[in-house]
C-alpha positions as CSV (number, residue, x, y, z in Angstrom):
1,M,27.9,31.7,38.8
2,L,28.6,30.0,35.5
3,T,25.5,27.8,35.8
4,R,23.3,30.9,36.5
5,A,25.0,32.7,33.5
6,L,24.3,29.7,31.3
7,Q,20.7,29.6,32.4
8,F,20.3,33.3,31.8
9,Y,21.9,33.0,28.4
10,Q,19.4,30.2,27.4
11,L,16.6,32.4,28.6
12,L,17.9,35.3,26.4
13,R,18.1,33.0,23.4
14,L,14.5,31.6,23.9
15,G,13.2,35.1,24.9
16,S,14.5,36.7,21.6
17,V,12.7,34.1,19.5
18,I,9.4,34.8,21.3
19,G,10.1,38.6,21.3
20,A,10.8,38.5,17.5
21,S,7.6,36.5,17.0
22,I,5.6,39.1,18.9
23,L,7.2,42.1,17.0
24,L,6.5,40.4,13.7
25,A,3.0,39.8,14.6
26,K,2.6,43.5,15.4
27,S,4.5,44.7,12.4
28,G,1.8,44.5,9.8
29,L,3.3,41.6,7.9
30,S,0.7,39.3,6.4
31,L,0.1,35.9,8.0
32,A,1.5,34.4,4.8
33,D,4.8,36.4,5.1
34,I,5.1,35.4,8.7
35,G,4.5,31.8,7.8
36,A,7.3,32.1,5.1
37,Y,9.7,33.5,7.7
38,E,8.8,30.7,10.2
39,A,9.4,28.2,7.4
40,L,12.9,29.7,6.8
41,L,13.7,29.3,10.6
42,Y,12.5,25.7,10.4
43,I,14.9,25.1,7.5
44,G,17.7,26.8,9.6
45,S,16.9,24.4,12.5
46,A,16.8,21.4,10.1
47,A,20.2,22.5,8.7
48,A,21.8,22.6,12.2
49,F,20.0,19.9,14.2
50,F,22.1,16.9,13.1
51,W,25.5,18.2,14.0
52,A,25.7,21.6,15.8
53,N,24.4,20.7,19.3
54,G,26.4,17.5,19.4
55,L,29.6,19.2,18.4
56,L,29.0,22.0,20.9
57,Q,28.4,19.5,23.7
58,G,31.7,17.8,23.0
59,I,33.7,21.0,23.3
60,P,33.9,21.1,27.2
61,S,35.1,17.5,27.6
62,V,37.6,17.7,24.8
63,Y,38.9,21.1,26.1
64,A,39.3,19.8,29.6
65,R,41.6,16.9,28.5
66,M,44.1,19.2,26.8
67,A,47.2,21.1,27.9
68,E,47.2,24.9,27.6
69,L,49.0,25.0,24.3
70,E,46.7,22.4,22.8
71,R,43.8,24.3,24.1
72,K,44.8,27.3,22.2
73,A,45.1,25.3,19.0
74,F,41.8,23.6,19.7
75,I,40.1,27.0,19.9
76,F,41.2,27.9,16.3
77,N,40.4,24.4,15.0
78,K,37.0,24.1,16.5
79,F,36.0,27.4,14.8
80,F,37.5,26.1,11.6
81,V,35.3,23.0,11.8
82,F,32.1,25.0,12.4
83,G,33.0,27.4,9.6
84,V,33.6,24.7,7.1
85,I,30.5,22.7,7.9
86,S,28.4,25.9,8.0
87,F,29.7,26.9,4.6
88,L,29.0,23.5,3.0
89,I,25.5,23.3,4.4
90,C,24.6,26.8,3.2
91,L,26.1,26.1,-0.2
92,V,23.9,23.0,-0.6
93,L,20.9,24.9,0.5
94,W,21.5,27.7,-2.0
95,L,22.3,25.3,-4.9
96,G,19.2,23.2,-4.1
97,R,16.9,26.2,-3.3
98,Q,14.3,25.1,-5.9
99,W,13.5,21.9,-4.0
100,V,14.7,22.6,-0.3
101,M,11.5,24.5,0.8
102,P,9.0,22.2,-0.9
103,A,10.9,19.1,0.3
104,L,11.2,20.1,3.9
105,T,8.0,22.1,4.5
106,G,5.7,21.3,1.6
107,L,5.4,25.0,0.9
108,P,6.5,26.9,-2.3
109,V,9.9,28.3,-2.8
110,A,10.8,30.9,-0.1
111,P,11.5,34.5,-1.0
112,Y,14.8,36.1,-0.2
113,F,16.5,32.8,0.3
114,G,20.0,34.2,-0.5
115,W,19.8,36.7,2.4
116,F,18.6,33.9,4.7
117,C,21.5,31.6,3.7
118,A,24.0,34.4,4.4
119,Y,22.5,34.9,7.9
120,L,22.5,31.2,8.6
121,F,26.1,30.8,7.7
122,F,27.3,33.5,10.0
123,N,24.9,32.3,12.8
124,L,26.1,28.7,12.6
125,A,29.8,29.5,12.3
126,T,29.8,31.7,15.5
127,L,27.9,29.1,17.7
128,P,31.2,28.2,19.6
129,V,31.6,31.7,21.0
130,E,29.2,31.0,23.9
131,Y,31.3,27.9,24.9
132,L,34.5,29.8,24.7
133,Y,33.2,32.3,27.3
134,L,32.1,29.3,29.4
135,L,35.5,27.5,29.2
136,R,37.4,30.7,30.0
137,E,35.0,31.2,33.0
138,K,33.8,34.6,31.9
139,P,30.1,34.6,33.0
140,W,29.6,38.3,32.5
141,A,31.1,38.2,29.0
142,L,28.6,35.3,28.2
143,V,25.7,37.3,29.5
144,G,26.8,40.4,27.6
145,W,27.3,38.4,24.4
146,G,23.8,37.0,24.8
147,G,22.2,40.2,25.7
148,L,23.8,42.1,22.8
149,S,23.3,39.3,20.2
150,F,19.7,38.5,21.0
151,G,18.6,42.0,21.6
152,M,20.1,43.1,18.3
153,Y,18.4,40.1,16.6
154,M,15.0,41.4,17.5
155,L,15.9,44.9,16.5
156,V,17.5,44.3,13.1
157,L,14.6,42.0,12.2
158,F,11.7,44.1,13.3
159,L,13.0,47.7,12.4
160,P,13.3,47.3,8.7
161,V,9.9,45.6,8.5
162,Y,8.3,48.4,10.6
163,L,9.9,51.0,8.3
164,G,8.3,49.4,5.3
165,Y,11.2,47.4,3.8
166,G,9.3,44.1,4.3
167,L,10.6,40.7,5.1
168,E,13.6,41.2,2.7
169,G,14.8,44.2,4.8
170,G,14.5,42.1,8.0
171,L,16.6,39.3,6.5
172,M,19.1,41.8,5.3
173,G,19.4,43.1,8.7
174,L,20.0,39.6,10.1
175,A,22.7,39.0,7.6
176,A,24.5,42.2,8.6
177,L,24.2,41.3,12.3
178,G,25.6,37.9,11.5
179,A,28.6,39.3,9.7
180,L,29.3,41.5,12.8
181,R,29.1,38.5,15.1
182,F,31.4,36.6,12.8
183,L,33.9,39.4,12.8
184,W,33.9,39.3,16.7
185,A,34.4,35.6,16.6
186,V,37.5,35.9,14.4
187,I,38.9,38.6,16.8
188,L,38.4,36.2,19.8
189,V,40.1,33.3,17.9
190,V,43.1,35.5,17.0
191,R,43.3,36.8,20.6
192,L,42.7,33.5,22.6
193,G,43.7,30.8,20.1
194,T,46.7,29.7,18.0
195,P,46.0,29.8,14.3
196,V,47.5,26.5,13.4
197,F,45.8,23.7,11.5
198,R,45.8,20.5,13.5
199,P,44.1,17.5,11.8
200,D,44.8,15.4,14.8
201,L,42.9,17.7,17.1
202,I,40.0,17.9,14.6
203,G,39.9,14.1,14.3
204,Y,39.9,13.5,18.0
205,Y,37.2,16.2,18.5
206,L,34.9,14.7,15.8
207,R,35.4,11.1,17.1
208,F,34.6,12.2,20.6
209,S,31.6,14.1,19.6
210,A,30.1,11.5,17.2
211,P,27.8,9.7,19.8
212,L,26.6,13.1,21.0
213,V,25.7,14.2,17.5
214,L,23.7,11.0,17.0
215,N,21.9,11.6,20.3
216,F,21.0,15.2,19.4
217,M,20.1,14.2,15.8
218,V,17.4,11.7,17.0
219,G,16.1,14.1,19.7
220,N,15.7,17.0,17.3
221,L,14.2,14.9,14.6
222,V,11.2,14.5,17.0
223,L,10.8,18.2,17.2
224,L,11.4,18.9,13.5
225,F,9.0,16.2,12.4
226,D,6.0,18.2,13.7
227,N,6.9,21.1,11.5
228,W,7.4,19.0,8.5
229,L,4.2,17.1,9.1
230,V,2.1,20.2,9.4
231,G,3.7,21.8,6.2
232,W,3.3,18.5,4.3
233,Y,-0.3,17.8,5.4
234,F,-1.8,21.3,5.1
235,R,0.5,23.0,2.4
236,D,-0.7,26.4,3.7
237,E,1.6,29.2,4.9
238,T,-1.1,30.6,7.2
239,V,-1.8,27.2,8.9
240,F,2.0,26.8,9.3
241,A,2.3,30.1,11.0
242,V,-0.6,29.4,13.4
243,F,1.1,26.0,14.3
244,R,4.6,27.6,14.7
245,Y,3.3,30.3,17.1
246,G,1.4,27.7,19.1
247,S,3.9,24.9,19.2
248,R,6.2,26.5,21.8
249,E,7.2,25.1,25.1
250,F,7.4,27.2,28.3
251,P,10.9,28.8,27.6
252,L,11.6,29.2,31.3
253,A,11.2,25.5,31.8
254,T,13.3,24.6,28.9
255,A,16.2,27.0,29.7
256,L,16.3,26.2,33.5
257,A,16.0,22.4,33.1
258,T,18.5,22.2,30.3
259,A,21.1,24.3,32.1
260,L,20.6,22.3,35.4
261,G,21.0,19.0,33.6
262,T,24.2,20.1,32.0
263,A,25.6,21.4,35.2
264,M,24.8,18.2,37.2
265,I,26.6,15.8,34.9
266,A,30.1,16.4,36.3
267,R,28.9,16.5,39.9
268,I,27.1,13.1,39.6
269,A,30.1,11.5,37.7
270,T,32.6,12.5,40.5
271,Q,30.3,12.2,43.5
272,P,27.4,9.9,42.6
273,E,25.5,9.8,46.0
274,A,25.9,13.6,46.7
275,G,25.2,14.4,43.1
276,L,21.9,12.5,43.0
277,A,20.8,14.1,46.3
278,E,21.6,17.5,45.0
279,L,19.7,16.8,41.8
280,K,16.7,15.8,43.8
281,R,16.9,19.1,45.8
282,Q,17.4,21.2,42.7
283,T,14.6,19.6,40.7
284,R,12.2,20.0,43.6
285,R,13.0,23.7,43.6
286,L,12.3,23.7,39.8
287,F,8.9,22.1,40.5
288,H,7.9,24.8,43.0
289,L,8.8,27.5,40.4
290,L,7.8,26.1,37.1
291,F,4.6,24.1,37.7
292,P,2.7,27.0,39.3
293,L,3.8,29.3,36.4
294,T,2.8,26.8,33.8
295,I,-0.6,26.3,35.4
296,L,-1.1,30.1,35.4
297,L,-0.1,30.2,31.7
298,L,-2.7,27.6,30.9
299,F,-5.5,29.9,32.1
300,L,-4.0,33.1,30.6
301,S,-2.9,32.0,27.2
302,K,-6.3,32.2,25.3
303,P,-6.9,35.8,26.2
304,L,-3.2,36.8,25.9
305,F,-2.4,35.3,22.5
306,P,-4.6,37.8,20.5
307,L,-3.2,40.7,22.6
308,V,0.4,39.7,22.6
309,F,0.6,38.6,19.0
310,N,-2.5,39.6,17.0
311,P,-6.1,38.2,16.6
312,A,-5.0,36.0,13.6
313,F,-3.1,33.8,16.1
314,A,-6.0,33.2,18.5
315,D,-6.1,29.6,17.2
316,S,-2.5,29.1,18.3
317,A,-3.4,29.4,22.0
318,P,-5.0,25.9,22.4
319,L,-1.9,24.4,20.7
320,F,0.3,26.3,23.1
321,N,-1.7,24.9,26.1
322,I,-1.1,21.4,25.0
323,Y,2.7,22.0,24.5
324,L,2.8,23.5,28.0
325,L,2.1,20.1,29.3
326,L,5.7,19.1,28.1
327,T,6.9,20.9,31.3
328,A,6.0,17.7,33.2
329,S,8.6,15.8,31.1
330,R,11.1,18.5,30.8
331,V,11.8,18.7,34.5
332,L,12.8,15.0,34.6
333,L,16.5,14.7,34.1
334,P,17.4,11.0,33.9
335,N,19.6,11.9,30.8
336,S,22.1,13.7,33.0
337,I,22.5,10.6,35.2
338,I,23.0,8.3,32.3
339,L,25.6,10.6,30.7
340,A,27.4,10.9,34.0
341,K,27.5,7.1,34.1
342,G,29.0,7.1,30.7
343,R,26.2,5.4,28.8
344,P,25.3,7.8,25.9
345,R,24.3,4.8,23.7
346,A,21.2,4.1,26.0
347,I,20.0,7.6,25.3
348,L,20.4,7.1,21.6
349,L,18.4,3.8,21.7
350,V,15.6,5.3,23.8
351,G,15.6,8.3,21.5
352,L,15.0,6.0,18.5
353,L,12.1,4.5,20.2
354,E,10.7,8.0,20.9
355,L,11.1,8.9,17.3
356,V,9.2,5.9,16.1
357,V,6.4,6.7,18.6
358,K,6.3,10.3,17.4
359,V,6.1,9.5,13.8
360,V,3.4,6.8,14.1
361,L,1.3,8.9,16.5
362,G,1.9,12.1,14.5
363,F,0.4,10.6,11.3
364,W,-2.4,9.0,13.2
365,F,-3.4,12.0,15.3
366,I,-3.1,14.7,12.7
367,H,-5.6,12.6,10.6
368,W,-8.2,12.5,13.4
369,W,-7.6,15.8,15.3
370,G,-5.6,18.1,13.0
371,L,-3.1,20.4,14.6
372,P,-4.1,19.5,18.3
373,G,-3.4,15.9,17.3
374,V,0.3,16.9,16.4
375,A,0.7,18.5,19.7
376,W,-0.7,15.6,21.7
377,S,1.7,13.2,19.8
378,A,4.6,15.3,21.0
379,V,3.4,15.1,24.6
380,A,3.1,11.3,24.4
381,A,6.5,10.8,22.7
382,F,8.4,12.9,25.3
383,F,6.8,10.8,28.1
384,V,7.9,7.7,26.4
385,E,11.5,8.9,26.3
386,K,11.5,9.8,30.0
387,A,9.9,6.5,30.9
388,G,12.4,4.5,28.9
389,L,15.4,6.3,30.5
390,I,14.0,5.8,34.0
391,W,13.5,2.1,33.3
392,Y,17.1,1.9,32.1
393,L,18.4,3.6,35.3
394,E,16.3,1.3,37.5
395,K,16.9,-2.0,35.7
396,R,20.4,-1.7,34.2
397,L,22.2,0.8,36.3
398,D,20.5,0.1,39.7
399,V,19.7,3.7,40.3
400,R,16.5,4.1,42.2
401,T,14.2,6.9,41.0
402,G,13.6,7.9,44.6
403,D,17.2,8.8,45.0
404,W,17.1,11.6,42.4
405,L,13.4,12.5,42.1
406,D,10.8,13.6,44.8
407,W,7.9,11.4,43.6
408,R,5.3,12.9,45.9
409,W,5.8,16.5,44.8
410,Y,6.2,15.5,41.2
411,A,3.0,13.4,41.1
412,G,1.0,16.1,42.8
413,Y,2.2,18.8,40.5
414,V,1.6,16.7,37.3
415,A,-1.9,15.8,38.4
416,A,-2.6,19.6,39.1
417,L,-1.0,20.5,35.7
418,F,-3.2,18.1,33.6
419,L,-6.4,18.9,35.6
420,A,-5.7,22.6,34.8
421,G,-5.1,21.7,31.2
422,L,-8.6,20.1,31.0
423,I,-10.3,23.0,32.7
424,A,-8.5,25.7,30.7
């Protein structure tokens, strides 16, 4: 039940991002304003990528190793860590607002940056709430938190824009929503935790999470590089908006594969043979669901993009079709096996190789093919990552690929996917 709740929560998160994009495209905002908002979101991602996901991934393992009294203290101290880091990052962004936007995106200074920094602080500081519900085994609370948070996110962003208050009104709405979420997080900490400062717990938590932070930092740099490259190369808000709307993976694939990979780590670690067999069964089920839907989207995206968003985003559809091909690499989960075997360093090293490939191909491909070149460099880099991890499993850990992956179904679906991509 918790795995399904986590999958649904991830779907709500990704769905709210897409839903907000659709609403903004229909709101009457200019393409330049939408591009400015997407640039702000990119800055928010850049501010969180190098620490937040790694610290979040470390929470369950640290929590599981503690007695009940320590767990309550840890609940308070992990929120304290997130709050302090979030405040410092937003303070740096605000003090350096004159150079942050040009340096990270190549675009001019963003409007209403103060409201965005307020929203970003509250959003980052409350990230541990979802893991608190997971650890307390409250799936319905997790789903409710996701439904309310992400539903309100779309509403408070779109409604002020629709009523004529512009992008500033939307950002003010997001800041107010963030403050309410932060207040709820404080209530949870007071109710479920013990408000005592424990430097020893904080130190242990940070040391344990450090390799995970590095892994996520490298992986997210690959994704963030695309946005930076487009902003730096074209220096045009409208082009940036077109790219951001097109550079989206299939959200269902990302959510289901990520949740499955997270859930399988403990199973493979404790029962390797049974865990690998279950991973093979579960990924085969994902193939049957995700590949046909992705192929269908390849044929529907070009007529749907102008209808779902607006005609100005018609050029985003071909980019989206290329990014849909990432489904073929997303459903491969060698990362989970390597983590279960206790070898996170291997993921980091392969991630560094992936980053080098992405940077080299990104600069090369954007010069020759423009925005589609950036998309193709992402597809190539992600396959390099998966190939490197599979090689490590085969050669260093003696884990046969056939033990966890149904090659025949996978090869057939990938061939069909890329053939559909050529035809579409």
